[in-house]
N, C-alpha and C positions, 0 to 999 in steps of 0.2 A: 504495498497499497504506499501511495506515496505520501509525504509528507508537509506537501507543499501545493496549493492549487488556487489559481484566482477565484474562483467561485467553489463553495462545500454546499450542496443542496441536502438537506436532513431530511427526508420519508420519501420511501418508494413506491409510494402510489401512485395512483393517473397521475395526479397535477404535480407532483415532486418529478416526473418521468416526462412531464411535458413542458414543466420549466425547465430541465437539464438539454430536451431536444432542441427547444427553443434559443435556447442561449449558445449553443453550437452553430445552429443553424444560421445566427445572425454572426456570427466570427469569434465566440468566446470559445474556442477547444481545452483549454486548459477547467475542466469543469469536473468536479469530484460529487458524487452521489451518493449519501449514506444512508443504509437504510438497515434498524437492529435485527429484522428477521429478514423474510423473503420479501420479492417484490410483491408489492398488491399486499401485504398482510393490513387488519387494520379493517378501511370500510371498503375497501376497492372489491376485495375477491367476492366481499354478498351481494353486491348490489347488483340492483335489476338488469341495468344497463341501458333505461332507455335515453333517448334524446329527442330533445325538440325545441323549436326559437322563442316558442309565447313566452314573456317576459314583458312588463309594465315599462323597464325601461329600455330607449330604442338601442341605447349602446349595448348595454347587455344582451339585447336580443340581435345584434347585430355580429355582437362576439361568441353568442352559442350558433349564429349561422358559419359561422366560420369555423368553428368548432367540427361541426358535423362534415363542412367540405374536404374537410381535413385530414377524414380518415383515408376516403379513398389515397391520397397523395402519402400518406403512410404506407398504406399496401404497398403502393408502387416503389416508394423508396427502399423499403427492406424487405419485398417478397414475402412479408406474413399477412397473414387472415385475421383483419379485426372482427368478422361476424359480421356484419355488417346484415342491417336488413332494413331497407325505408319504404316501410309500410304505409307512410302516411299516419298521420292522427286527427283526432275529432272530438273537441271540446264538448259538451254538450251545456245548454244553457234552459234550464227548469224552469226561468221568472224573468221579470220584464229587465231586472237591473242586471243581471249576471250575461243578459243579450245586448242591453247597452254595452256592457264592459267589452263584449264581445265583438261589435261592429264598434268602438273604439279602437281596439287593436288593430283590427284589418283595416283601419285608417293611416293608422301609424304603419302597417305591414307597404301599402301604398307607394310612398315616398320614399323605404327603405328597400323595394325593387324583392320583396318578396312576395311568391304567390301563394297567398292562403285564399280562400274563398268561403263566402257564411252560405251553411247549409240550410235548405227547410228538413223536416222534419221528415220528409218521403223521398229525398237524396238523403237521408240519414239511413232510410228502411233499404232501400238501394244499395248503398255501399256497403254494408251489415247482411246483407241478407235475411234480412227481419230479424237478428239474433239482437237488436238493441227494442228495446220496448219505448218506444217513443209518448207514452201517454204523460203529460202536463209539458213536453219538450219542445222549445218555443222554436228550436233553431241551434245551428251549431257551426263553429270556425271549423276548419279544414285545411293541414297545412302538409302539404305533398312530403316533407323533408324527414317527420318526425319518422322516429325508428326506431330502434335497440340492435343491440351489439356484443359480442363477448369482451366481458370486463375484463380478464385476464388476457386477453391476447392483446389484445388494443393496446394497454398498459407495456408488455413485454415489444409491441412495436414500437410504441415512445421508447421505452429503454434499448433497442436494439439502433434504433436514427441515431440516438443518442452519443451511444458506444461509435457508431459509422463517422458521427464528425469528431470525436475524441475524446470524449465524456468518460470515466472512468465508472463501476459502481461497484459498488462494499456492500456488500451484506453479510449479517452477521454483525453485526457492526455497531452495536449501540452507545449513542452520546451521550457523554456522562458530564461536561463543562463545556462551555463557551465563556470566553475570558477576551475582552476589549483589551487590545492595548494601544498605548498613546496618539499613535500614529493612525488609528483608525482601524486596524487590521484587526484578523481577530486567530485564538488559538482556540481550534476546537479539538476538543480531549475526548477520548471514543474509548472502545475498550483493545483496540488495536492501534493505538499511539496517538502522537497529536499531530493533528493538520494547521499547520497555518496558511489562513485563509484571509484574500483582501476580501472579499464579502461572502455573509453568510443567509442562504436563505431557510425561513422555518416553513417546512411543508409536509410537519409533520402527523396532519389528520386528528386521528382522535389522543393524540400524545401534544398537540400543539400549545396547551398549557403548559405542561411541564417544561418542553423545549424552551417556551419564551422566560417561564422564569428563571433559566439558568443566566440569561443577559437581565433580568431585574424588571421584565416590563412584563404585563396582564393583560391579555388577546382577550374583548368578548367572546366567547364561544363555550358551546356548550354540547356533550352527545346527547342523542336521543333515539331510544331506543325504536325501530319501525321494523312492519310485522308486514313481508307478504307470502302467498299460497302460490304455488304452483301444485294444475290439477290434474289429475289421469286423462287419456285420449278420451278426445272429444268429436263420435265422429262427422257431425255440422261445422266442426272444426279443420278436420285432414282432411273432408272430402270436398272441400270450397272448389280448391284449384287454384286459388290465390292465397296469399298468407292475409289472415284478418287484420285490420288497422290497431292501430292505439285506440282506446275511446279512452279520452278522461272524463269522469264521471263527477262534476266538485260539488254537486247536492249529495250525492254520495259518499265524499270523501274519499274516492277511489281514482285507479287507475286501472286499465287492464290491458296485454295484449297478448298475441299466440305467444305461445314455448310448445316448441316442438308440435305436437299434435294436442294439447291441450291450452290451458290457456293459463299465464300468468295475471293475478291481482293482488295488488297493495292498499293501505287505505294509511287514511293519515288522520286516525281517529280522536276521539274528542278526548279518552281518555290515554289520555298518551302519558309517558314516562320519560321524565330525565335519567339518563345512564351516568355512573360514576360523577360526579357533584362533585365530588371532592376530590377528584382529579382519576385518569386512567391507569388502572397499573399494565406497572410494566411488563408481566408475563401474560400479557392476551396480545391474544394475536390471529389467529384462525380461527376464533373459537364462535360461537352463536352461545344465543342468549334463548332463557329457555320461552319454548312455545308458551303465550298466555291468550289464547281463545278469547277470555273474558271480557280483555282489553277490544275484541272489533267485533263483540257479539253483532251491537244493531249496524256496523256497517255492512257484515255479511248479508245482516237480514237484511238491508237494503240493496244491497247490490243481487241476489238472488231476485227480486222484484224487477232491477233494471235489467238484468242477464240471466233468464229464466233459465236456460241453458245451464248455467252454473250449480241449479238445483242438482241434477243428473248427474254432475261429473264429481269422484269422489279426487278426494285429495292425498296427491300426492306425495307431497313434501309442504317443510313449512320453514322457511327464512325468518330469523328473526333476531336482527345485528344494531349494532349503534354507528351514527354517524352524526356530524358536526355542521351547527347551525350557529353563526351569530344573529345577533338580536333582531334584525330585519331578515333575515335569508339570505342575503347577499353574501358573497366571500370577503375576506381581511384579505385584503392583496396591498402590496408599494412598500416604502421604506418605513420602517414603523419609526413614528417621533420622537423623538430624545437620543436615538442611536445613530451612530452612523454605520453606512455600509451592512445593515441588518435587515431583513428583509421577509416580508412575509406572503406568504401562498397559503392559505388556511382556509378553514370554514366553508370549505368549498361542497355544499351538502347534493348537488346536483354534476358530477365530476364526471360525468359524460355528454352532457350538454354545455359545460364551462370548463369543463379541464382545459382546452386547445387555446382556448381565448384567455384567459387563467396567465398560459405558460408565455405568449406571445406578448400580453401587453406587461409582462414583469422585464420579460426579456429586453422588448423596448427601452423597456424604464432603465433598466441597467445599462446595457451596454449604449443607447441616444439618449440619453439623459429623460426623455419622456417619451409615453406610447403617443401612439398616432392618433388615438380615440378620446375624449374623455369618459375618465372610468371612476370618476368620484362616488359613481353608485358602490364601487366594493373597493373605494379606497382606505387601509387600516385606518385612517387620519379622521375618516367620516363620526366617528365615536374619539370624543375627546377622552384626557386621562383622569375623569370623573367617573367611570365607567368603573360598577365593581361586579362581585358574583352575584352579591347578591341584588342588583337592578340586572344581568345577565339571564340567571335562569328562570324568574317571570316571563321576560319579552323572549325568548327562547321557545318557553311553553307555548306562549300567544301566539306564536309564529307558526309553531307546529302547527296550532290547531286551526289555523290559517290558513293551513299553504293552500286550497283550493276555495278560500274566501271569493268576496267581489271584491276588489278595491279598491273604492272612492277617491276622487280626488279631494275630497274633504273631509275624511275621515279623520277621526281622532282617536287612537288604541287605547285602552285602558290600564293596560297592564305596567306595573312599577311607577304609578302618578300616584299624589304628584312624590318629585323626587327633589328635583330641585327648585326653587322658589326665589323669589327678593322678599326684600323687606317690606313689602307693602301687599304682598299677598293676602290677606288679610279684609286693608282696605277694596282691592279690584273686587274681592270674594262678597263686598257689603256694596258692593254697586252694583252686582250684577254679571259680575265675569262670568261669561262662559271661554272654559279653556282650551288651548291646543299647549302643543309639547314642543320644541326646537331645540336639539342637540344637549337633551336633557332637561330643560330648564320650562317652567311654564308659564308660557305666552297666552295674555286674552286675545281669544279670534275675536269677540264682541260683546257688549254686554247688553242683558235682557231688563228691559224695565215693564212692567205691569204684566200683560198678557204673555207679553213675547217670548218665546221659548226658550227654557235652559236647556234645552239638548238641540244640537245642530243636527237634523237628518241625514245622515251620509247620501248622496246623489250624484248622478253624474248632472242632474239638471239643476233649476236653481233650487236651491235650499228654503227650508223654513225662516231662513236667519233674515230673509232678504228686506223684511219690514224691518227690522230694526238696524240693519247694517247701512239702508240708506237714512233712517235717520241721524247715524252719526256722520254721515256725508254730510249733511244740509249741515249737522254742526260746527265742520269744522268751515266750512266754504262762508257759511252766514255770520258766525258768529269768533269761536275758541275752542279747540279742541286738546284734549295730553293724553299721552301715552306715556309708557318707557323706554326709555333707551337702551336697559336693559339687552334688547337681541340685536344688539352690532358688536360683532368683534371688536376690540379695541388693542391698541399696543403704545407701549411708551418707547421710544427712541431719543438717546441722547450721547451725550459726548463731543470730544473736540471734532472727530470722525462722523460725526451724526449728518450733517447734509450731505457731502460730500457723498458718503454712505445711500442716502435714499436719493440722491441723482442720477446714481449708476442702478438702483432696485427699482427705481418706479419710470416711467415714461415721458409722463408728464412735470409739468413746471412746481419746481420745491418753492411755495413761498416765506415772504418774509416774516419776520416778528409781528405777530396780532393779524395775519390771514392766514386763509386755509383756500387749498385747491384740488380739484376732483383729479384723478390720475387714473390711468391703467395700469396693472403693471404685467407685463409679458414674460412668455419662456421664450429660452435663446432661441426658437421656431416661430418666434411673434405670436405666439398663439396669447390670449384671455387665460390669466391664470390669480387674477384678481381685479378687482374696481375700488378706488378708496378715494377717500378723503383724507388730506395729507393736513393737520393745523400747526402751523408753527408756535410754540409757545414763547419761547426765546433763540436765540440764533445756538442754542446746542441743548434744547430740548421739541423734540418733536411727538405729535400723537396721531397716531393713524384708525382711524374705524372703517370697516368692512361688515361682510357676512357672519354673523356668530357663529353658525354652522358648519365655518371654513377656517375658524380661530386655528385649530390644529395643524391645518394640511398647509396654512399660510404661516406658521409658526415653523413648521419644518421648511420650508423653501427660505425666511429668514435666517436660521441656523447654519440651511447651509450655504451660505453665502458670509457666513460673520466675517467680519473684522477687527482685528486691533481697535482700541480708540471707538469702537462703540457697543450701547448697552441696547440690547430689543428684549422686551420684558410685555408678556401677553399679560393686558391688567383687564382682561374681560369684565372677569366678575369681580377688581377689586373699582372696578368704577359704573357709578348705576347715575339713573337722573329720569327726566323725564325732556318729552319734545311738548312745547305746544305748537300749535297751528291755526292760521283764520287770521283773519281782516282785524280781528280784537286783540290777536299773539301780545304787541306790542303792548298796547293797555297794561296789561295782565302783567306782563316782565314790570315795565314801571314801577307800577304799585307795589309786587313783590320786593322790589330790588329799590326802591327811592333812586335809583339812578337813570342819567340820562341814555337812556335809548330810543333818541331821535334818528331817523334815516339820516342825519351828517355825522351823529354823533355814535351809531353803532349801525355800518354801512352793509349789505348786503356781502358773504363770505369773508365778516370780520371773526373774531376770536378774543375774545375778553376774558381775564380774570375777574370776576363780580361777584358780591356777596350776596344772595338770594334769598331773603330770612335770614335765618341764621347761618346759612350754611354757603361754607366757600367752595366755589363753582368755578368751572370752565365752562362756558356758555358760546357755541357759535351760531350764527346767523345761519342757517341754511337749513330746509326742509325737503324730506323725500315728496314729503304730500303737493308739491308745486306750488304753494303760497307761502304767505310773509309768515315762515316759522322762527324757531329758538332750538337747541337742541342744548341743553341743560344738565352738563354731568357734575357728579358730588360723589363724597366718599359713602358706602350703603349704610353705614352708623347713620348719615346724615339725612337719607333719603327720604324718611317719615315727615321730619320735620320741613324738609323742603316741600312736598306735599302740600303739607298744611296749608302753607303760607301762599302757595299758587293756588290752592285750592279757594283758598277767603278772597283772595284776587279775585280771580275768576267769577266767583258769583256773581256779581255786576255786572257781567255780560255774557251769564248763561252759558257757562264752561261745562263742558260735557267728557266725560271718557268715550275715546274710540279705540275700535283695536284692530288686528291685523288687516281681517276682511277689508274693512274699512278704508287701512293703510292699501292695500291693492289695488281699493278705488281710483282710490284719487290719485293714484300714481300714474292711470291709465292717463286719465283725464290730460299729462302732457306727455304720454307716450314714454315713459321713465321704463326703461329698462330693470331688471331684475337678476340678480345672482342666480346663477345655474339654470337660469334661466335664457333672458337675450345674449346671457355674457357668461361666456366659461371654457373652458379648457378645447371646444370643440370649434369655435370662430376666432375671428381676427379683426384687430382695431376698423382694416378698414371695412368690414363685410356688415359692423356694430354702427357704428358712426361713432367712435368712441377715438378713432384716427384725429377726432378733432381737439380733445384732449391732449395728445401728444406734444412734446415740448422739442421740435423739429429745430429751433435756432440753440439751445443749450449743447455743448461745444462740452460732449458727456456721451461717450460708448456706451450708451444705458445695455441694459441686458434686453435681446428682442431687437436692437434697433438694425441691423442689416437685415431682418426678413421685414421688417415693417419699411424701412425704405424701400425696398423691393417692390413689397405692395402696391407701394405709394405711386410708382413709376406707373406700376399696371396693374389697375385695381384689380380686383376681385367679380367672378363674374356674377354673384348674387351678392344682394345689399337686404340690411334690415327695413322693412317697411311698415306702417300702421293703417289698418283696416278698420270702419264701421261694416257692422255686419248686421243684415235682416236675416235677427236670429229669431226664436219662439222661447222655447220654455230652458233654453240649453244654449249655453257660451262657453267658446272655444275653451282648452283648458292649456292644451300643448301637445304639439305634434302630428294636427291637423293638418294633413293633403292641401292644397291650395291648389286649386285648377286652373288652367289660362289656357286659351284656344282648346279646348278638351281633353286637355291632357295635364298630369299631376308636374307643377314645375316650382314649386316651393312646397313652404311646411311654414304650420306655425308655432311660434316659440313660449306664447301664453298669450292669455286674453281673461276676457270677463266682461262684467256690466258697469258703465260711468253713471253712477246712479245720479251725479250729479250735471250730465248731458244727456241722460236716458237714454243711450244707445249701447248696443252692445259691440265692444273694439275687440279686435286681434291685434296682435306683432306678430312679426314670420317675416320669412327670408324669401325673394322674389328676385329674378333676373334683371340684372342693372339695369340693362336697357329697356326694360320695361318700366323701368320705377320712377310713374309720373302720376301728378296729381288727377284722382278721377279714373284710372285704371281700374278697369271693374275682374273682379274672378269669382271665380266659387268658392266657399269652404266647403269639406266636407263632416258635419257635425254630426254622430252617433248615426253613421250611413245615408246622414240627409243633405243633400247638397242646398248651402246655403246662398246667395248673395251677397257679394262684398266690394265695398271701394274704398280706393287708398285715397288717404287723406293725410297731409305734409303740416296741415295746422293742427297746433295742440285742441281739444278739445273747451279749455278753460286756458284764460287769460295766455293769448296766442302772442302775445307780446312780449311776454313776462314782465309786466309790468307789477302787477300786485306783490312778487315775493322781492322785487327789489327796490320797492319804494318805502 
């Protein structure tokens, strides 16, 4: 066994072997994979082996499509069989809500180039020879790419391809320690000796928590016990002449496919069982768990009604084994925040749908500096350092139980909540807050008054919170509204090199003392990785604000580009406060502070240290509502008293609290983009319009400048635009296709209803040469074509006079 390697991959399941293969494919031949037992030990060997493209996140769906297409390539490279069966998949819909979800997914697939199709009950019967009972079924989504494979054969094909690229694979070699050196490299101590590696990849599957703990970090994942059955021979199946398709029956929490001459059926039962909560035993490997029919009795009864042929089939064998979930069901992939050269490829519960995409993305990240597409949905940084086992266990159970549930765009899930909250949580409760959660933190979605609902019904259509949100929007536009600034990510940058460092990190202008600016942050390839407000408190101290949910993602970038003489601190939870917005906001701030906050004394984009009430605050004149507004930041211990002063001053002006639902409506009035919607690593400044905030004149080679300059010289083919939509009871959410000249030529990034303008609004990408005021298109919303018109003038305050005056 070698004693040095560029990369050590820990774990020989399908994911670890995929990572090793993709690293060699991209040119890193000096790769060593260490497996404590045999390849496929843990979860891989007993997996059902199904694969599919359906995923609510379009980038995850694309990576699943890549994974599926990769298998033929693996077979050609290695000469080994993956045991592929492309039989197609049918996902059933037994309710209007589930049918809406499938139609929304079909719409996304149109612009992704996936050839899925909505089926009628009659077409389901025809494709399954009547073996599916369609009573109560409204329709289904058919995907021709769905199928299944041989888990062991596929994993060994990845491994052989990796070896052919130069990788060394060592089995029966358990890792005992991972110790970082001062230069960022690692000593990986094993039963067979120590390997000095530049990079370490944790692909340890069931043992990922234990391996992470060796490096001093906690990864939020948990094994769940999963059970599926294989039947004896069924004549109706093996006499069909062609293989039976996959059928996913979300209403019955089951998936079914052909296995030899019979059927394989698995369940995501409500009576589920977390496994090895306290840690995975090192001696566990190719064992199965004891059968537990009592867990799945209700699911089996339902399956017999949906697939009557099962009642006449005996059970040949039961497979009951563990596999890992993260709290939201997506993988944990990427550089682990707080560590150098330590990478995660864990919690890939759908390894044969996602393993290839995970391996590709991680290899690109390691070799090229960033993956080719936005993978935030599986980025390990999406869970901050606040996560604990006490949070992970109930969230994983919830996710497992909801594996086949309808996922609504406005849904708020209850497990492990409330967990994190601000000092004014009880004040908001008394004012009628209806809560959402962001990055583990409780955030008011809206405030219910009188008979307004204290629970927002999940829906693909306009919800029962409609009137409450409209009332809050009017309160802001006509008077003054208040909400918190807790859901901003906040960073303090200080030191003698702070300005020069920010000039290199940010593409935009870095302001002088007492001022703020808006700036994109770019990757080396010129993609958007941040949308920041930079505030200069003094020549040696700056404050950055951005998305609260991206704070670990951003801190990881800052730490990777750290320089002497610059201090960067994540102060997201050490600074809180309030935003006040609306035409009466200035009057409220003046009364609460006693200061001169006239337009001459406190200009738009000014930043001031002020005493508001009794609290020392930093106040910024800027607002995401597009209205006159101020962001007022203070220490959390002062927040309650600050609220009291602002609330008292606001009474004379009808101050009302407003939540995130109203905020999202207000920002649409001005066509303001949102992080991870309009602005994400999938897009560039010139595509989104953020290039107007790039400081082309500054004499600094900021990160991503070369790529941005190239795009400036040759503008990209697509551009972000705003549309008013002739919608009825459903608005754009995201990824709906935009039809132009009878074909899909764009897609939506987000949308909603402007309560102030009384119009449905969508933001999305269209061909640059067609993006002119008045362009007429159609947007497909829940399977219906809706007329839409491109507009260039904002729906509120088109000249921007209100927030500048």
